[in-house]
Structure formats: C-alpha cells, structure tokens
PAVODO-572300 format. One record per residue (C-alpha): residue in three letters; residue number from 1; x, y, z. Coordinates in Angstrom, 3 decimals. Layout:
N
  residu  num        c1        c2        c3
     ALA  NUM         X         Y         Z
...
***
This chain:
112
  residu  num        c1        c2        c3
     MET    1    57.881   -26.621    27.977
     LYS    2    57.812   -26.721    24.150
     GLN    3    54.509   -24.839    24.122
     GLN    4    55.974   -22.129    26.376
     SER    5    59.114   -21.765    24.255
     ASP    6    56.961   -21.480    21.118
     PHE    7    54.953   -18.698    22.787
     PHE    8    58.164   -16.960    23.874
     ASP    9    59.428   -17.127    20.281
     GLN   10    56.167   -15.600    19.040
     VAL   11    56.477   -12.790    21.604
     TRP   12    60.063   -12.121    20.584
     GLN   13    59.114   -11.982    16.901
     VAL   14    56.562    -9.253    17.686
     VAL   15    59.037    -7.332    19.850
     LEU   16    61.593    -7.378    17.044
     LEU   17    59.056    -5.444    14.940
     ILE   18    58.605    -2.555    17.391
     PRO   19    60.115     0.491    15.684
     ARG   20    62.883     2.471    17.329
     GLY   21    61.369     5.273    19.404
     ARG   22    58.126     3.391    20.061
     VAL   23    56.934     1.105    22.883
     THR   24    54.176    -1.392    23.445
     SER   25    52.699    -3.217    26.413
     TYR   26    52.665    -6.794    27.610
     GLY   27    48.895    -6.866    27.163
     ALA   28    48.984    -5.517    23.604
     ILE   29    51.386    -8.293    22.609
     ALA   30    49.251   -10.916    24.365
     ARG   31    46.108    -9.675    22.576
     TYR   32    47.912    -9.660    19.224
     LEU   33    48.963   -13.269    19.748
     GLY   34    45.367   -14.282    20.508
     SER   35    45.971   -14.860    24.230
     PRO   36    44.605   -11.745    25.952
     ALA   37    45.017   -13.273    29.420
     ALA   38    48.723   -14.000    28.862
     SER   39    50.206   -10.597    29.737
     ARG   40    52.184   -12.133    32.582
     THR   41    53.562   -14.815    30.262
     VAL   42    54.637   -12.085    27.856
     GLY   43    56.520   -10.597    30.818
     TYR   44    58.214   -13.948    31.434
     ALA   45    59.193   -14.035    27.756
     MET   46    60.694   -10.558    28.059
     ASN   47    62.689   -11.619    31.128
     ALA   48    63.965   -14.670    29.239
     SER   49    64.859   -12.529    26.206
     HIS   50    67.941   -11.239    27.994
     HIS   51    69.480   -14.696    27.466
     SER   52    68.646   -14.759    23.762
     THR   53    71.192   -14.059    21.048
     MET   54    68.512   -12.426    18.860
     GLY   55    69.082    -8.849    20.063
     ILE   56    65.510    -8.411    21.273
     PRO   57    64.730    -4.774    22.210
     ALA   58    63.024    -5.739    25.475
     HIS   59    63.280    -2.152    26.736
     ARG   60    60.450    -1.278    24.323
     VAL   61    57.915    -3.357    26.285
     VAL   62    56.357    -1.705    29.332
     ASN   63    53.176    -2.096    31.334
     ARG   64    49.803    -0.750    30.186
     ASN   65    50.429     2.577    31.926
     GLY   66    53.897     3.138    30.483
     MET   67    55.711     2.064    33.654
     LEU   68    59.156     0.461    33.354
     THR   69    58.158    -2.619    35.317
     GLY   70    60.937    -4.828    33.929
     LYS   71    63.791    -2.408    34.583
     HIS   72    65.543    -4.645    37.122
     TYR   73    66.332    -7.175    34.347
     PHE   74    68.596    -4.761    32.472
     GLY   75    71.715    -4.994    34.626
     GLY   76    71.256    -1.670    36.397
     PRO   77    68.420     0.461    37.751
     LEU   78    68.684     3.107    35.016
     VAL   79    69.640     1.041    31.955
     MET   80    66.093     0.592    30.610
     GLN   81    65.374     4.296    31.113
     GLN   82    68.617     5.259    29.344
     LEU   83    67.805     2.995    26.377
     LEU   84    64.366     4.604    26.008
     GLU   85    65.757     8.111    26.398
     ASN   86    68.353     7.325    23.719
     GLU   87    65.369     6.661    21.432
     GLY   88    63.810    10.059    22.164
     MET   89    61.447     9.332    25.049
     ASN   90    61.388    11.084    28.395
     VAL   91    61.037     8.977    31.517
     THR   92    60.051    10.428    34.876
     GLU   93    59.681     8.339    38.031
     ASP   94    59.938     5.113    35.995
     LYS   95    57.106     6.143    33.647
     ILE   96    57.243     7.198    29.995
     VAL   97    56.068    10.792    29.623
     ASP   98    53.357    11.068    26.946
     PHE   99    53.130     7.273    26.769
     GLU  100    50.193     7.412    24.330
     LYS  101    52.337     9.344    21.838
     TYR  102    54.905     6.522    21.699
     PHE  103    52.536     3.559    22.046
     TRP  104    52.768     1.045    19.200
     ASP  105    49.816    -1.354    19.040
     PRO  106    50.651    -4.495    17.048
     ASN  107    46.923    -5.065    16.537
     LYS  108    46.767    -1.838    14.520
     GLU  109    50.270    -1.751    13.072
     LEU  110    50.619    -5.363    11.930
     THR  111    48.376    -7.425     9.735
     VAL  112    47.729   -10.939    10.936
***
C-alpha cells in the first residue's frame, strides 16, 4: 500500500503542474513517471485525488484521445466539462475539441 500511495503522490505532483487551460493524459503522466504501463494506476490516482485536500485539478487529466473518461467522479455528469470550458476549452460529446492544441506533455514541458 505504501508503494501505491507514493505513486499516487507522484501523480498528483505532476497534475498540480498542469497549467490552467491545458490537459494531459493518463499515459503521458505514466510515461513521465517512468512507468509507461501504469496508465490505469494513474487513473486510480486521479479517482483518489477527489479525497485529497491538495486541490488537485483532476479535470485536466483525460484519456489519450481527449475523452472525459473520469467525468463520473466529479459529482455530476457535466461538472468536468464545465471546469474545462471555464478554462477555455470546448467539449463536444465528452471529447475536447482540438485536443492536440491543449495537450500538455510533461515529458516535453518538465525537466526530470
């Protein structure tokens, strides 16, 4: 359990660095943390982030295609979409329009 909580903390630290108006993917975070096969675990960390007191902007993490796959964890079916739209993105049918334009890759944006 300690190892998992350490990984969750590492995920959350990356998510805290995502700039307002940008998004990243579970896989990009997993690759940045040196665990490219851990996309699903990044998703578990995002789900758990809703219980954190750190103010983690979990709405900025989507799947590799820009789909709002974690939207049901936000307390309402449109909350995640509204948060992203408040940051300047358009969302249609649970997908970020022009996803590539808003994609933030920690492997390119952050130095290890």
